C-alpha positions in Angstrom: 79.6 121.6 89.9 79.7 123.1 93.4 79.3 121.9 97.0 75.8 123.2 97.6 74.5 121.7 94.3 76.0 118.3 95.2 74.5 118.3 98.7 71.1 119.4 97.4 71.2 116.5 94.9 72.1 114.0 97.6 69.2 115.4 99.8 66.6 115.3 97.1 67.5 112.2 95.2 65.2 109.3 95.7 67.6 106.7 94.5 71.1 107.7 95.7 73.4 105.1 94.1 70.3 103.4 92.8 69.5 101.5 96.0 67.2 98.6 95.5 63.5 99.1 96.4 63.8 96.8 99.4 66.7 98.7 100.8 65.1 102.1 100.4 62.0 100.7 102.1 64.2 99.4 104.9 66.0 102.7 105.5 62.7 104.6 105.6 61.0 102.1 108.0 63.9 102.1 110.4 63.1 105.7 111.3 60.1 104.3 113.1 61.1 103.6 116.8 58.7 100.6 116.8 60.3 99.0 113.8 61.0 95.4 114.7 63.6 92.8 113.8 60.9 90.7 112.1 59.9 93.6 110.0 63.5 94.2 108.9 63.9 90.5 107.9 60.6 90.6 106.0 61.7 93.6 103.9 65.1 92.1 103.1 63.4 88.8 102.0 61.5 90.7 99.3 64.8 91.0 97.4 66.3 87.5 96.8 69.6 88.9 95.6 70.0 91.2 98.6 69.1 88.2 100.9 71.8 86.1 99.4 74.4 88.8 99.7 73.6 89.5 103.3 73.8 85.8 104.2 77.1 85.5 102.3 78.5 88.5 104.3 77.1 87.2 107.6 78.9 83.9 107.1 82.2 85.5 106.0 85.4 85.3 108.0 84.6 88.8 109.4 82.1 87.0 111.8 82.9 84.0 113.9 79.8 81.9 114.8 79.5 78.4 116.2 76.9 77.5 113.5 76.1 78.8 110.0 73.6 81.6 109.6 71.1 80.2 107.2 68.2 82.7 107.4 67.9 86.5 107.5 66.0 86.2 110.8 69.1 84.5 112.3 71.3 87.2 110.9 69.2 89.9 112.6 69.1 88.1 115.9 72.8 87.3 116.0 74.2 90.5 114.5 71.7 93.1 115.5 69.5 95.4 113.4 72.2 98.1 113.0 74.8 95.7 111.7 72.3 94.0 109.3 71.2 97.4 108.0 74.9 98.3 107.3 75.5 94.9 105.8 72.5 95.5 103.5 74.0 98.8 102.4 77.4 97.2 101.8 75.9 94.3 99.9 73.8 96.6 97.7 76.4 99.2 97.0 79.6 97.1 96.5 78.7 96.1 92.9 81.4 96.5 90.3 78.7 97.5 87.7 78.2 100.7 89.6 81.6 102.0 88.4 81.6 103.7 85.1 84.7 102.6 83.1 85.6 106.2 82.4 86.0 107.2 86.1 89.7 106.3 86.2 89.4 104.2 89.4 91.3 100.9 89.7 88.2 99.0 90.8 90.0 95.9 92.0 92.5 97.9 94.0 89.6 100.0 95.4 87.6 97.0 96.6 90.7 95.3 98.1 91.5 98.5 100.0 88.0 98.9 101.5 87.8 95.3 102.5 91.2 95.5 104.2 90.3 98.7 106.1 87.0 97.0 107.2 88.8 93.9 108.5 91.5 96.0 110.2 88.8 98.2 111.8 87.1 95.2 113.3 90.4 93.7 114.6 91.4 97.0 116.3 87.9 97.4 117.8 88.1 93.8 119.2 91.6 94.5 120.6 90.3 97.7 122.3 87.1 95.9 123.5 85.0 98.4 121.6 81.3 97.4 122.4 80.4 97.0 118.7 83.2 95.5 116.6 80.7 94.8 113.8 80.0 98.5 113.7 83.7 99.2 113.2 83.7 96.6 110.4 80.8 98.2 108.4 82.2 101.7 109.0 85.5 100.5 107.5 83.7 99.0 104.6 81.8 102.2 104.0 84.6 104.7 104.6 85.0 105.4 100.9 81.3 105.5 100.0 81.8 109.1 99.0 84.3 108.1 96.4 81.9 105.5 95.0 79.2 108.2 94.7 81.4 110.7 92.8 82.9 108.0 90.5 79.5 106.6 89.8 77.6 109.8 89.1 80.4 111.9 87.6 82.9 109.5 85.9 84.4 112.1 83.5 84.9 114.6 86.3 86.3 112.0 88.6 88.8 110.9 86.0 90.1 114.5 86.0 90.5 114.3 89.8 92.6 111.1 89.5 94.7 112.3 86.6 95.5 115.7 88.3 96.6 114.1 91.6 100.2 113.0 91.4 100.1 111.5 94.9 97.2 109.7 96.6 97.0 112.2 99.5 96.2 114.9 96.9 92.9 113.3 95.9 90.8 115.1 98.5 92.2 118.4 97.5 91.5 117.8 93.8 88.0 116.7 94.7 87.4 120.0 96.4 88.7 121.8 93.4 86.4 120.0 91.0 83.3 119.4 93.1 83.7 122.0 95.9 83.6 119.1 98.4 85.6 115.9 99.1 84.5 112.3 99.3 84.7 112.2 103.1 82.1 114.9 103.5 80.0 113.3 100.7 80.1 110.0 102.7 79.0 111.8 105.8 75.9 113.3 104.1 75.1 110.0 102.3 75.1 108.0 105.5 73.2 110.7 107.4 70.5 110.4 104.6 70.5 106.7 105.2 69.9 107.2 108.9 73.0 105.4 110.1 74.2 106.0 113.6 75.9 109.4 114.1 79.2 107.7 115.2 79.4 105.9 111.9 78.7 109.1 109.9 81.3 111.0 111.8 83.9 108.3 111.4 83.4 108.3 107.6 83.7 112.1 107.5 86.7 112.4 109.9 88.9 109.3 109.3 91.5 111.3 107.3 91.7 114.1 109.8 94.7 114.4 112.2 94.3 112.4 115.5 93.1 114.5 118.5 92.1 113.8 122.0 88.4 113.6 123.0 87.1 112.5 119.7 84.7 109.7 118.6 86.4 106.4 119.4 85.0 104.8 116.3 86.7 107.5 114.2 90.0 106.8 116.0 89.6 103.1 115.2 88.9 103.6 111.5 91.6 106.2 111.2 94.2 103.8 112.4 92.9 101.1 110.1 93.0 103.5 107.2 96.6 104.6 108.0 97.8 101.0 108.5 96.3 99.9 105.2 97.7 102.7 103.2 100.9 103.7 104.9 102.1 100.2 105.7 100.5 97.7 103.3 100.5 99.9 100.2 103.7 101.7 100.7 102.3 104.9 102.1 99.6 107.4 101.3 101.9 110.1 102.7 105.3 110.5 101.0 107.1 111.6 104.1 110.5 110.9 105.7 108.7 108.8 108.4 105.6 107.3 107.0 104.9 105.6 110.3 104.6 108.8 112.3 100.9 109.2 111.7 100.3 105.5 112.3 102.0 105.7 115.7 100.1 108.9 116.6 96.8 107.3 115.7 97.7 104.2 117.7 98.8 106.3 120.7 95.3 107.9 120.8 93.9 104.5 121.3 96.5 103.6 123.9 98.4 101.3 121.6 102.2 101.3 121.7 104.4 101.4 118.6 105.2 97.7 119.1 101.6 96.7 119.1 100.8 98.9 116.1 
């Protein structure tokens, strides 16, 4: 397997990660500038399971509303089309059945991590008064979508990746050795294919890159959430003398002091 073969597969596949028909229809329709909120709700309602999962997410602790959201139309009106589209993706993709047992991933730990990064991204975005905190949430939830793709489609090869990485930070290097590409770039191309906003696609691609001035603020938010989750809550992705150094650097880029971080 090489990089170009994988990218060509992503580009030409009609059912990347076997998306439900309603979701595929929604993603295609949203390329139309005249696509309306009512049309979005109508497409989602074609899939009862997807409808239920979106309403469950919309009423989760991630969102704080005075009243319960009981219909898809309410969800679209209150959360916006972009957020509902991303929620639909999250609800469809985050299914334990998508993981082949032979992939070597600890599925429970994986889902706990992405939920934590999603929640942390939203909290940081709210703290920084980022104009779309929900966008930060869904970006955090989708930040490992490339890992899901590789583990789902190539379980045997992905087991080799995990078994050959003695430390978590070596995973991306091992992915490039086996596939010619890492999960961050896979995630970028997947979300581009799904027509998600460019800021979300870039944040998924760049959340593991070193902090630098003048970048995409959403990337900076998700990067800090990622580092906090792994370096602090899980004992450190990076086995360094000062595991907080990258956390502080990422926080400083957002104007957050070490005490706040």
